[in-house]
PAGUVEX-173877 format. One line per 4 residues: number of its first residue (from 1); their letters; for each residue x, y, z of C-alpha. Coordinates in Angstrom, 1 decimal. Last residue first. Example, Ala and Ser with C-alpha at 12.3 -4.5 7.8 and 13.67 -1.06 7.14 Angstrom:
! residues 2
2> sa> 13.7,-1.1,7.1  12.3,-4.5,7.8
END
This chain:
! residues 307
307> kqaq> -8.1,1.4,26.3  -10.2,4.3,25.4  -11.8,4.6,21.9  -11.9,7.9,20.1
303> yikf> -14.1,7.1,16.7  -14.1,9.4,13.7  -17.0,8.5,11.1  -17.0,9.1,7.6
299> ggae> -19.7,9.6,4.5  -19.6,13.4,4.3  -19.8,13.6,8.5  -19.9,12.1,11.4
295> kilt> -17.8,13.0,14.7  -17.0,12.1,18.0  -18.3,8.2,18.2  -17.2,7.2,21.3
291> arkf> -15.9,3.9,22.4  -15.3,3.1,26.1  -13.4,0.4,27.9  -11.6,-1.2,24.6
287> lpkl> -11.1,-4.5,23.0  -14.9,-5.8,23.7  -16.5,-2.7,22.3  -14.3,-2.0,19.5
283> ipey> -15.2,-5.3,17.8  -18.8,-4.5,17.2  -18.3,-1.1,16.9  -16.1,-1.4,13.2
279> plhr> -18.9,-2.1,11.1  -17.8,-0.3,8.2  -20.7,2.1,6.7  -19.4,5.4,7.7
275> natl> -15.8,4.7,6.2  -13.6,5.0,8.8  -11.5,7.1,10.9  -9.8,5.7,14.5
271> wlmg> -8.7,7.3,17.1  -7.1,5.0,19.9  -6.3,6.4,23.4  -4.4,4.6,26.2
267> gtrl> -6.2,3.8,29.4  -4.4,0.4,30.1  -1.5,1.2,27.5  -1.8,0.5,23.5
263> maaa> -0.3,-1.9,21.7  -2.2,-5.1,21.8  -5.4,-2.8,21.4  -3.9,-1.4,18.3
259> sqif> -3.3,-4.8,16.7  -6.8,-5.8,17.3  -8.0,-2.3,15.7  -5.5,-3.0,12.8
255> sqgl> -7.4,-6.4,12.3  -10.9,-4.9,12.3  -9.8,-2.4,9.5  -8.7,-5.6,7.4
251> sqne> -11.5,-7.6,8.2  -13.8,-5.1,6.6  -12.7,-6.4,3.0  -13.9,-4.5,0.0
247> hgse> -12.6,-5.4,-3.1  -10.0,-4.1,-5.4  -7.0,-6.7,-4.6  -7.7,-5.8,-0.9
243> hfpp> -10.0,-2.8,0.1  -11.2,-1.6,3.9  -7.7,0.3,4.8  -7.0,1.8,8.0
239> nmvi> -7.2,5.2,8.9  -5.2,5.4,12.1  -4.2,7.2,15.3  -2.3,5.4,18.1
235> fdla> -2.1,6.5,21.5  0.0,6.1,25.3  1.7,3.0,23.6  2.9,0.3,26.7
231> ntql> 0.7,-2.4,25.8  3.7,-4.5,25.0  2.6,-6.2,21.5  5.5,-4.5,19.7
227> tkpi> 8.0,-7.1,20.5  5.7,-9.3,19.3  6.1,-8.3,15.6  2.7,-6.7,13.6
223> krad> 0.5,-8.7,12.0  -2.3,-6.9,11.0  -0.1,-3.8,10.6  2.1,-5.6,8.1
219> cwmf> 5.4,-4.1,8.3  8.2,-1.5,7.1  9.0,0.3,10.1  9.5,4.1,10.6
215> sare> 10.8,6.5,13.6  9.2,9.7,14.2  10.5,12.1,17.1  13.4,13.1,14.9
211> davn> 11.0,14.9,12.9  11.5,15.5,8.8  7.8,13.6,8.5  7.6,14.1,4.3
207> rkac> 10.6,12.5,3.1  10.5,9.5,5.4  6.7,9.5,4.6  7.6,8.8,0.6
203> aiar> 9.9,6.0,1.3  7.3,4.7,3.8  4.8,4.8,1.2  6.8,3.1,-1.3
199> gdld> 7.8,0.2,0.8  3.7,-0.6,1.3  2.4,-2.2,4.4  2.9,0.9,6.9
195> imll> 3.8,1.5,9.9  5.1,4.8,11.6  6.1,5.1,15.1  5.8,8.1,16.7
191> skvk> 7.4,9.5,20.0  7.6,12.2,22.6  4.7,13.9,21.6  3.8,16.9,24.2
187> psal> 5.2,19.2,21.1  1.9,18.2,19.3  2.5,19.1,15.5  3.7,15.3,15.4
183> aahs> -0.1,14.0,15.6  -0.7,16.1,12.5  2.7,15.0,10.6  1.6,11.5,11.2
179> lvgl> -1.9,11.8,10.2  -0.5,13.2,6.7  2.7,10.6,6.6  2.4,9.1,3.0
175> gcgl> 0.6,5.9,4.3  0.6,5.6,7.9  -1.0,1.8,7.8  -1.0,2.2,12.1
171> dagr> 0.4,5.3,12.9  1.9,5.1,16.2  2.2,6.6,20.1  4.5,7.9,23.1
167> galp> 3.5,10.3,25.1  0.7,13.5,24.0  -1.7,14.2,21.6  -3.3,17.6,20.7
163> pmna> -6.8,17.0,19.8  -7.9,15.1,17.0  -11.4,16.6,15.3  -9.9,18.4,12.2
159> illa> -7.3,15.8,11.6  -10.0,12.9,11.6  -12.1,14.8,9.0  -9.3,15.1,6.9
155> sgpd> -8.0,11.8,7.4  -11.2,10.2,6.0  -11.2,13.0,3.7  -8.2,11.3,2.1
151> irnw> -5.6,14.3,1.1  -5.3,14.3,-2.9  -2.7,12.5,-5.3  -1.3,9.6,-3.6
147> sfvg> -4.7,8.6,-1.3  -3.3,5.5,-1.4  0.3,4.5,-3.1  -0.3,3.5,-6.7
143> pqtw> 1.1,6.4,-8.2  3.9,8.1,-5.8  4.1,10.9,-3.0  6.5,13.5,-1.8
139> lgqt> 4.3,16.1,-0.3  3.5,19.9,-0.6  -0.2,18.9,-0.8  -0.7,21.2,-4.1
135> adlr> 3.1,21.0,-5.0  3.3,17.3,-5.5  6.9,16.3,-5.0  7.7,13.3,-6.8
131> page> 8.1,9.2,-6.5  8.2,7.9,-10.2  5.4,6.8,-12.2  5.7,9.3,-14.9
127> hiat> 9.6,9.0,-15.2  9.2,5.3,-15.6  6.6,5.3,-18.1  8.7,7.9,-20.0
123> alad> 12.0,5.9,-19.9  9.9,2.7,-21.1  8.6,4.8,-24.1  12.0,5.8,-24.9
119> tdgp> 13.6,2.3,-24.9  11.0,0.6,-26.9  10.0,-2.7,-25.5  12.6,-5.6,-24.9
115> gqtl> 9.9,-7.2,-24.5  9.2,-10.8,-24.3  5.3,-10.5,-24.4  2.8,-12.9,-23.1
111> clrh> -0.7,-11.0,-22.3  -3.5,-12.4,-19.9  -7.3,-10.7,-19.3  -9.0,-12.0,-16.5
107> hrra> -12.6,-12.7,-16.1  -11.9,-16.1,-16.1  -9.7,-16.4,-18.8  -8.7,-14.3,-21.9
103> seef> -5.8,-14.5,-23.8  -3.2,-12.1,-25.6  0.0,-12.4,-27.3  2.7,-9.7,-27.7
99> tcgl> 4.7,-7.2,-29.2  6.2,-4.5,-27.4  6.7,-0.9,-27.9  5.4,0.7,-24.4
95> vtld> 2.2,2.2,-26.1  1.6,-1.2,-27.4  1.9,-2.9,-24.0  0.1,-0.3,-22.6
91> qalr> -2.7,-0.9,-25.2  -3.0,-4.5,-24.6  -3.1,-4.1,-21.2  -6.2,-2.1,-20.9
87> sggk> -8.7,-4.4,-20.6  -7.0,-6.2,-17.8  -6.6,-2.9,-15.9  -9.2,-3.6,-13.1
83> dkpa> -12.5,-4.7,-14.9  -10.6,-7.2,-17.0  -8.9,-8.3,-14.0  -5.0,-8.2,-14.6
79> lvll> -2.3,-10.3,-16.3  0.9,-10.1,-17.3  3.6,-12.9,-18.3  7.4,-11.7,-19.1
75> pagp> 9.3,-13.7,-21.1  12.7,-13.5,-21.1  14.2,-13.0,-24.8  17.1,-10.1,-24.0
71> klar> 17.0,-10.3,-20.5  14.4,-8.8,-18.1  14.6,-5.9,-15.9  14.0,-2.8,-18.6
67> lala> 10.8,-5.0,-19.2  9.8,-5.4,-15.7  10.5,-1.9,-14.8  8.6,-0.4,-18.1
63> layr> 5.5,-2.7,-16.9  5.5,-1.2,-13.2  5.5,2.0,-14.4  2.6,1.5,-17.1
59> reit> 0.2,0.0,-14.3  1.2,2.7,-11.8  0.5,5.5,-14.3  -3.0,3.1,-15.4
55> gppa> -4.2,2.2,-11.7  -5.1,-1.3,-11.4  -1.7,-2.8,-10.5  -0.6,-5.5,-12.9
51> lmvl> -0.5,-9.2,-11.4  3.3,-9.9,-13.1  4.7,-13.1,-13.6  8.6,-12.5,-14.4
47> gdls> 11.1,-14.5,-16.2  15.0,-14.8,-16.7  16.0,-11.5,-14.7  19.1,-9.5,-15.1
43> qaat> 18.7,-7.4,-17.9  18.8,-4.4,-15.8  19.4,-4.4,-12.7  16.8,-4.6,-10.1
39> eelv> 16.6,-1.5,-7.4  13.1,-0.4,-9.0  11.5,-3.8,-8.8  12.7,-4.2,-5.0
35> lagp> 13.7,-7.5,-3.3  11.9,-9.7,-0.9  8.8,-8.1,-0.6  7.5,-9.0,2.9
31> ffps> 6.0,-6.2,3.0  4.3,-4.8,-0.2  6.8,-3.3,-2.8  6.6,-6.7,-4.8
27> lqal> 9.4,-8.3,-6.1  8.7,-11.5,-4.7  11.0,-14.7,-5.7  9.5,-17.5,-6.9
23> gave> 8.7,-20.4,-5.0  4.9,-19.7,-3.9  4.2,-19.1,-7.4  1.7,-22.4,-7.8
19> gvle> -0.7,-21.9,-11.1  -1.3,-19.2,-13.3  -5.0,-18.7,-13.6  -5.9,-20.7,-10.7
15> vppa> -3.1,-19.1,-8.7  -4.5,-15.9,-8.7  -1.3,-13.5,-9.0  0.2,-12.0,-6.0
11> gyvh> 1.9,-9.2,-7.0  5.3,-9.3,-8.8  6.7,-12.8,-9.6  10.2,-13.8,-10.4
7> tyaa> 12.0,-16.5,-11.6  10.0,-17.7,-14.6  10.8,-20.5,-17.5  9.4,-23.2,-15.1
3> ldm> 6.1,-21.8,-14.5  4.3,-24.1,-16.7  0.5,-23.2,-16.7
END
């Protein structure tokens, strides 16, 4: 497929479907996205290739932002796996007032449109997908962020079994800041670094954790900077992801554990929540002096590991 007409990419479309996209400017909210689609000026882009998100609200939000950002007549090529939003792309574009060409390839649906779409429909989709204060949770959140509309039960189990913490710590994959908020409830915590791959999560976390002891970093916790690999922290809390592009990837959590080991001092504590079936024990044992199963319930397990 010829990508000469495109200048920007959102997400990571499979190379086997659209060709090489490395030379295009990245608009993804995931680190290291160079630009933010929400902040892109209206009618400023010459072309965009998008791997659409799986969630309906998030997908229509991203589509609406893309259509708003494109110059009149500029192409938008959007694709998604059939079972992760692809079968709904045609409906989404119809709702947004677009005409389009649709095709299928390798279990994906691809739609090509030029917009501009219906102005009112775009505004509605952008409003529905924007950050909002969830009254039930009492948290700022946004569709597409991990556990955006409920407290993750694994995080809840960790909070219920985690003692008051002390010293300097970090929350790897902090999301909306649920674990961080619980950690900072202890007055003995001196500082807490909150790290997440998703820039939207960091933006929400900054609103949810209004504590001068907290700091924030938009970063991939699997590839923390050398400046953080100091073996200096007293504790780390985390609920690591185990899905990538809609598929289970156990190496994600394993990489989080390796990062935690590099950041903790000797004697420092890792508090980890994970789904029961995930095999994290083999990587905990060589990196930590001891790893103790604290609680197992509701399909989750809680580990305390001392370096």
